[in-house]
Structures are given as C-alpha cells and as structure tokens.
mmCIF file as gemmi writes it, N, C-alpha and C atoms, coordinates in Angstrom:
data_model
loop_
_atom_site.group_PDB
_atom_site.id
_atom_site.type_symbol
_atom_site.label_atom_id
_atom_site.label_alt_id
_atom_site.label_comp_id
_atom_site.label_asym_id
_atom_site.label_entity_id
_atom_site.label_seq_id
_atom_site.pdbx_PDB_ins_code
_atom_site.Cartn_x
_atom_site.Cartn_y
_atom_site.Cartn_z
_atom_site.occupancy
_atom_site.B_iso_or_equiv
_atom_site.pdbx_formal_charge
_atom_site.auth_seq_id
_atom_site.auth_asym_id
_atom_site.pdbx_PDB_model_num
ATOM 1 N N . MET Axp A 1 ? 267.533 21.638 24.92 1 0 ? 1 A 1
ATOM 2 C CA . MET Axp A 1 ? 267.569 20.216 24.621 1 0 ? 1 A 1
ATOM 3 C C . MET Axp A 1 ? 267.058 20.004 23.195 1 0 ? 1 A 1
ATOM 4 N N . PRO Axp A 2 ? 267.811 19.264 22.378 1 0 ? 2 A 1
ATOM 5 C CA . PRO Axp A 2 ? 267.379 19.049 20.993 1 0 ? 2 A 1
ATOM 6 C C . PRO Axp A 2 ? 266.142 18.141 20.938 1 0 ? 2 A 1
ATOM 7 N N . PRO Axp A 3 ? 265.35 18.29 19.896 1 0 ? 3 A 1
ATOM 8 C CA . PRO Axp A 3 ? 264.168 17.435 19.774 1 0 ? 3 A 1
ATOM 9 C C . PRO Axp A 3 ? 264.577 15.977 19.555 1 0 ? 3 A 1
ATOM 10 N N . PRO Axp A 4 ? 263.701 15.051 19.9 1 0 ? 4 A 1
ATOM 11 C CA . PRO Axp A 4 ? 264.037 13.63 19.718 1 0 ? 4 A 1
ATOM 12 C C . PRO Axp A 4 ? 264.09 13.271 18.236 1 0 ? 4 A 1
ATOM 13 N N . PRO Axp A 5 ? 264.748 12.169 17.915 1 0 ? 5 A 1
ATOM 14 C CA . PRO Axp A 5 ? 264.789 11.734 16.513 1 0 ? 5 A 1
ATOM 15 C C . PRO Axp A 5 ? 263.375 11.463 15.982 1 0 ? 5 A 1
ATOM 16 N N . VAL Axp A 6 ? 263.183 11.722 14.71 1 0 ? 6 A 1
ATOM 17 C CA . VAL Axp A 6 ? 261.874 11.535 14.086 1 0 ? 6 A 1
ATOM 18 C C . VAL Axp A 6 ? 261.39 10.093 14.259 1 0 ? 6 A 1
ATOM 19 N N . ILE Axp A 7 ? 262.291 9.135 14.141 1 0 ? 7 A 1
ATOM 20 C CA . ILE Axp A 7 ? 261.9 7.725 14.258 1 0 ? 7 A 1
ATOM 21 C C . ILE Axp A 7 ? 261.345 7.419 15.65 1 0 ? 7 A 1
ATOM 22 N N . LEU Axp A 8 ? 261.86 8.064 16.674 1 0 ? 8 A 1
ATOM 23 C CA . LEU Axp A 8 ? 261.35 7.866 18.023 1 0 ? 8 A 1
ATOM 24 C C . LEU Axp A 8 ? 259.943 8.444 18.146 1 0 ? 8 A 1
ATOM 25 N N . VAL Axp A 9 ? 259.721 9.613 17.599 1 0 ? 9 A 1
ATOM 26 C CA . VAL Axp A 9 ? 258.393 10.234 17.635 1 0 ? 9 A 1
ATOM 27 C C . VAL Axp A 9 ? 257.4 9.362 16.87 1 0 ? 9 A 1
ATOM 28 N N . LYS Axp A 10 ? 257.825 8.829 15.727 1 0 ? 10 A 1
ATOM 29 C CA . LYS Axp A 10 ? 256.969 7.931 14.95 1 0 ? 10 A 1
ATOM 30 C C . LYS Axp A 10 ? 256.592 6.711 15.785 1 0 ? 10 A 1
ATOM 31 N N . THR Axp A 11 ? 257.554 6.156 16.506 1 0 ? 11 A 1
ATOM 32 C CA . THR Axp A 11 ? 257.292 4.999 17.367 1 0 ? 11 A 1
ATOM 33 C C . THR Axp A 11 ? 256.303 5.356 18.465 1 0 ? 11 A 1
ATOM 34 N N . TRP Axp A 12 ? 256.489 6.499 19.107 1 0 ? 12 A 1
ATOM 35 C CA . TRP Axp A 12 ? 255.553 6.926 20.149 1 0 ? 12 A 1
ATOM 36 C C . TRP Axp A 12 ? 254.129 7.022 19.594 1 0 ? 12 A 1
ATOM 37 N N . LEU Axp A 13 ? 253.986 7.628 18.427 1 0 ? 13 A 1
ATOM 38 C CA . LEU Axp A 13 ? 252.659 7.799 17.835 1 0 ? 13 A 1
ATOM 39 C C . LEU Axp A 13 ? 252.047 6.457 17.445 1 0 ? 13 A 1
ATOM 40 N N . GLN Axp A 14 ? 252.869 5.534 16.969 1 0 ? 14 A 1
ATOM 41 C CA . GLN Axp A 14 ? 252.37 4.197 16.635 1 0 ? 14 A 1
ATOM 42 C C . GLN Axp A 14 ? 251.928 3.454 17.894 1 0 ? 14 A 1
ATOM 43 N N . LEU Axp A 15 ? 252.647 3.634 18.98 1 0 ? 15 A 1
ATOM 44 C CA . LEU Axp A 15 ? 252.266 2.988 20.233 1 0 ? 15 A 1
ATOM 45 C C . LEU Axp A 15 ? 250.91 3.474 20.73 1 0 ? 15 A 1
ATOM 46 N N . LEU Axp A 16 ? 250.612 4.738 20.505 1 0 ? 16 A 1
ATOM 47 C CA . LEU Axp A 16 ? 249.311 5.268 20.918 1 0 ? 16 A 1
ATOM 48 C C . LEU Axp A 16 ? 248.165 4.598 20.162 1 0 ? 16 A 1
ATOM 49 N N . GLN Axp A 17 ? 248.428 4.119 18.958 1 0 ? 17 A 1
ATOM 50 C CA . GLN Axp A 17 ? 247.404 3.477 18.143 1 0 ? 17 A 1
ATOM 51 C C . GLN Axp A 17 ? 247.371 1.968 18.325 1 0 ? 17 A 1
ATOM 52 N N . SER Axp A 18 ? 248.28 1.424 19.105 1 0 ? 18 A 1
ATOM 53 C CA . SER Axp A 18 ? 248.368 -0.025 19.272 1 0 ? 18 A 1
ATOM 54 C C . SER Axp A 18 ? 247.393 -0.522 20.344 1 0 ? 18 A 1
ATOM 55 N N . ASP Axp A 19 ? 247.419 -1.816 20.545 1 0 ? 19 A 1
ATOM 56 C CA . ASP Axp A 19 ? 246.54 -2.452 21.529 1 0 ? 19 A 1
ATOM 57 C C . ASP Axp A 19 ? 247.195 -2.599 22.905 1 0 ? 19 A 1
ATOM 58 N N . MET Axp A 20 ? 248.213 -1.827 23.178 1 0 ? 20 A 1
ATOM 59 C CA . MET Axp A 20 ? 248.886 -1.94 24.474 1 0 ? 20 A 1
ATOM 60 C C . MET Axp A 20 ? 247.998 -1.412 25.594 1 0 ? 20 A 1
ATOM 61 N N . GLU Axp A 21 ? 248.374 -1.718 26.811 1 0 ? 21 A 1
ATOM 62 C CA . GLU Axp A 21 ? 247.566 -1.332 27.967 1 0 ? 21 A 1
ATOM 63 C C . GLU Axp A 21 ? 247.433 0.183 28.091 1 0 ? 21 A 1
ATOM 64 N N . GLN Axp A 22 ? 246.325 0.603 28.652 1 0 ? 22 A 1
ATOM 65 C CA . GLN Axp A 22 ? 246.009 2.026 28.767 1 0 ? 22 A 1
ATOM 66 C C . GLN Axp A 22 ? 247.054 2.784 29.58 1 0 ? 22 A 1
ATOM 67 N N . GLU Axp A 23 ? 247.573 2.168 30.639 1 0 ? 23 A 1
ATOM 68 C CA . GLU Axp A 23 ? 248.586 2.831 31.468 1 0 ? 23 A 1
ATOM 69 C C . GLU Axp A 23 ? 249.837 3.158 30.656 1 0 ? 23 A 1
ATOM 70 N N . ALA Axp A 24 ? 250.237 2.241 29.8 1 0 ? 24 A 1
ATOM 71 C CA . ALA Axp A 24 ? 251.413 2.468 28.967 1 0 ? 24 A 1
ATOM 72 C C . ALA Axp A 24 ? 251.135 3.567 27.941 1 0 ? 24 A 1
ATOM 73 N N . LYS Axp A 25 ? 249.93 3.582 27.381 1 0 ? 25 A 1
ATOM 74 C CA . LYS Axp A 25 ? 249.564 4.628 26.432 1 0 ? 25 A 1
ATOM 75 C C . LYS Axp A 25 ? 249.6 6.003 27.087 1 0 ? 25 A 1
ATOM 76 N N . ILE Axp A 26 ? 249.142 6.072 28.318 1 0 ? 26 A 1
ATOM 77 C CA . ILE Axp A 26 ? 249.163 7.35 29.041 1 0 ? 26 A 1
ATOM 78 C C . ILE Axp A 26 ? 250.603 7.819 29.241 1 0 ? 26 A 1
ATOM 79 N N . GLU Axp A 27 ? 251.489 6.896 29.548 1 0 ? 27 A 1
ATOM 80 C CA . GLU Axp A 27 ? 252.898 7.255 29.736 1 0 ? 27 A 1
ATOM 81 C C . GLU Axp A 27 ? 253.505 7.796 28.435 1 0 ? 27 A 1
ATOM 82 N N . VAL Axp A 28 ? 253.199 7.13 27.321 1 0 ? 28 A 1
ATOM 83 C CA . VAL Axp A 28 ? 253.695 7.586 26.019 1 0 ? 28 A 1
ATOM 84 C C . VAL Axp A 28 ? 253.103 8.952 25.679 1 0 ? 28 A 1
ATOM 85 N N . GLU Axp A 29 ? 251.808 9.114 25.919 1 0 ? 29 A 1
ATOM 86 C CA . GLU Axp A 29 ? 251.151 10.387 25.642 1 0 ? 29 A 1
ATOM 87 C C . GLU Axp A 29 ? 251.775 11.51 26.473 1 0 ? 29 A 1
ATOM 88 N N . ASN Axp A 30 ? 252.084 11.23 27.725 1 0 ? 30 A 1
ATOM 89 C CA . ASN Axp A 30 ? 252.724 12.234 28.579 1 0 ? 30 A 1
ATOM 90 C C . ASN Axp A 30 ? 254.099 12.631 28.048 1 0 ? 30 A 1
ATOM 91 N N . LYS Axp A 31 ? 254.852 11.653 27.516 1 0 ? 31 A 1
ATOM 92 C CA . LYS Axp A 31 ? 256.161 11.965 26.928 1 0 ? 31 A 1
ATOM 93 C C . LYS Axp A 31 ? 256.007 12.892 25.732 1 0 ? 31 A 1
ATOM 94 N N . ILE Axp A 32 ? 255.02 12.593 24.892 1 0 ? 32 A 1
ATOM 95 C CA . ILE Axp A 32 ? 254.79 13.424 23.708 1 0 ? 32 A 1
ATOM 96 C C . ILE Axp A 32 ? 254.41 14.84 24.127 1 0 ? 32 A 1
ATOM 97 N N . ILE Axp A 33 ? 253.489 14.954 25.06 1 0 ? 33 A 1
ATOM 98 C CA . ILE Axp A 33 ? 253.014 16.274 25.479 1 0 ? 33 A 1
ATOM 99 C C . ILE Axp A 33 ? 254.112 17.06 26.178 1 0 ? 33 A 1
ATOM 100 N N . SER Axp A 34 ? 254.929 16.392 26.984 1 0 ? 34 A 1
ATOM 101 C CA . SER Axp A 34 ? 256.007 17.11 27.666 1 0 ? 34 A 1
ATOM 102 C C . SER Axp A 34 ? 257.088 17.562 26.684 1 0 ? 34 A 1
ATOM 103 N N . THR Axp A 35 ? 257.236 16.833 25.581 1 0 ? 35 A 1
ATOM 104 C CA . THR Axp A 35 ? 258.244 17.183 24.584 1 0 ? 35 A 1
ATOM 105 C C . THR Axp A 35 ? 257.752 18.235 23.604 1 0 ? 35 A 1
ATOM 106 N N . PHE Axp A 36 ? 256.498 18.087 23.131 1 0 ? 36 A 1
ATOM 107 C CA . PHE Axp A 36 ? 255.997 18.939 22.05 1 0 ? 36 A 1
ATOM 108 C C . PHE Axp A 36 ? 254.864 19.873 22.475 1 0 ? 36 A 1
ATOM 109 N N . GLY Axp A 37 ? 254.194 19.58 23.56 1 0 ? 37 A 1
ATOM 110 C CA . GLY Axp A 37 ? 253.064 20.398 23.982 1 0 ? 37 A 1
ATOM 111 C C . GLY Axp A 37 ? 251.731 19.824 23.567 1 0 ? 37 A 1
ATOM 112 N N . SER Axp A 38 ? 251.716 19.051 22.472 1 0 ? 38 A 1
ATOM 113 C CA . SER Axp A 38 ? 250.491 18.388 22.032 1 0 ? 38 A 1
ATOM 114 C C . SER Axp A 38 ? 250.836 17.266 21.057 1 0 ? 38 A 1
ATOM 115 N N . ILE Axp A 39 ? 249.907 16.362 20.895 1 0 ? 39 A 1
ATOM 116 C CA . ILE Axp A 39 ? 250.1 15.268 19.944 1 0 ? 39 A 1
ATOM 117 C C . ILE Axp A 39 ? 250.104 15.802 18.515 1 0 ? 39 A 1
ATOM 118 N N . GLU Axp A 40 ? 249.27 16.797 18.254 1 0 ? 40 A 1
ATOM 119 C CA . GLU Axp A 40 ? 249.19 17.371 16.912 1 0 ? 40 A 1
ATOM 120 C C . GLU Axp A 40 ? 250.539 17.941 16.465 1 0 ? 40 A 1
ATOM 121 N N . ILE Axp A 41 ? 251.215 18.615 17.366 1 0 ? 41 A 1
ATOM 122 C CA . ILE Axp A 41 ? 252.529 19.191 17.023 1 0 ? 41 A 1
ATOM 123 C C . ILE Axp A 41 ? 253.539 18.073 16.77 1 0 ? 41 A 1
ATOM 124 N N . ALA Axp A 42 ? 253.452 16.988 17.525 1 0 ? 42 A 1
ATOM 125 C CA . ALA Axp A 42 ? 254.338 15.837 17.302 1 0 ? 42 A 1
ATOM 126 C C . ALA Axp A 42 ? 254.095 15.237 15.922 1 0 ? 42 A 1
ATOM 127 N N . ILE Axp A 43 ? 252.837 15.169 15.508 1 0 ? 43 A 1
ATOM 128 C CA . ILE Axp A 43 ? 252.506 14.643 14.181 1 0 ? 43 A 1
ATOM 129 C C . ILE Axp A 43 ? 253.092 15.542 13.098 1 0 ? 43 A 1
ATOM 130 N N . ILE Axp A 44 ? 252.964 16.842 13.271 1 0 ? 44 A 1
ATOM 131 C CA . ILE Axp A 44 ? 253.533 17.791 12.306 1 0 ? 44 A 1
ATOM 132 C C . ILE Axp A 44 ? 255.049 17.643 12.254 1 0 ? 44 A 1
ATOM 133 N N . TYR Axp A 45 ? 255.689 17.561 13.416 1 0 ? 45 A 1
ATOM 134 C CA . TYR Axp A 45 ? 257.146 17.397 13.486 1 0 ? 45 A 1
ATOM 135 C C . TYR Axp A 45 ? 257.569 16.139 12.739 1 0 ? 45 A 1
ATOM 136 N N . MET Axp A 46 ? 256.853 15.037 12.97 1 0 ? 46 A 1
ATOM 137 C CA . MET Axp A 46 ? 257.196 13.78 12.328 1 0 ? 46 A 1
ATOM 138 C C . MET Axp A 46 ? 257.017 13.884 10.812 1 0 ? 46 A 1
ATOM 139 N N . SER Axp A 47 ? 255.899 14.446 10.363 1 0 ? 47 A 1
ATOM 140 C CA . SER Axp A 47 ? 255.649 14.505 8.927 1 0 ? 47 A 1
ATOM 141 C C . SER Axp A 47 ? 256.643 15.43 8.225 1 0 ? 47 A 1
ATOM 142 N N . GLU Axp A 48 ? 257.061 16.493 8.869 1 0 ? 48 A 1
ATOM 143 C CA . GLU Axp A 48 ? 258.063 17.386 8.278 1 0 ? 48 A 1
ATOM 144 C C . GLU Axp A 48 ? 259.447 16.74 8.272 1 0 ? 48 A 1
ATOM 145 N N . GLY Axp A 49 ? 259.718 15.907 9.258 1 0 ? 49 A 1
ATOM 146 C CA . GLY Axp A 49 ? 261.011 15.254 9.33 1 0 ? 49 A 1
ATOM 147 C C . GLY Axp A 49 ? 261.185 14.137 8.316 1 0 ? 49 A 1
ATOM 148 N N . ILE Axp A 50 ? 260.075 13.567 7.872 1 0 ? 50 A 1
ATOM 149 C CA . ILE Axp A 50 ? 260.13 12.462 6.912 1 0 ? 50 A 1
ATOM 150 C C . ILE Axp A 50 ? 260.342 12.973 5.499 1 0 ? 50 A 1
ATOM 151 N N . GLU Axp A 51 ? 259.822 14.143 5.195 1 0 ? 51 A 1
ATOM 152 C CA . GLU Axp A 51 ? 259.898 14.684 3.836 1 0 ? 51 A 1
ATOM 153 C C . GLU Axp A 51 ? 261.304 14.97 3.401 1 0 ? 51 A 1
C-alpha cells in the first residue's frame, strides 16, 4: 500500500496539536502509528515530502 499524501499527514499532525477532543486525537494518533509506526517517522516523512 502506498504511503498517504504528504498533505494528509500534515493535517493529521496539525490535528494532534489542536484543541479537539481527546478521543478524536487518539483516533488520529492511531492512524499515524498504524501507517508509520511512530509520530516521529510521520514528521520525518512530512518534512522530506515538503522539500
């Protein structure tokens, strides 16, 4: 399965920093971890995709 678009990963990471409810943040965090294995790897993927 190909990785998600960089803009989607950026949105997920922004949602984690927003004031949304904790349950929704957990769901977003689970998506990131299931896709990349960790939030840190998602951040690296996003920053490399923007350059």
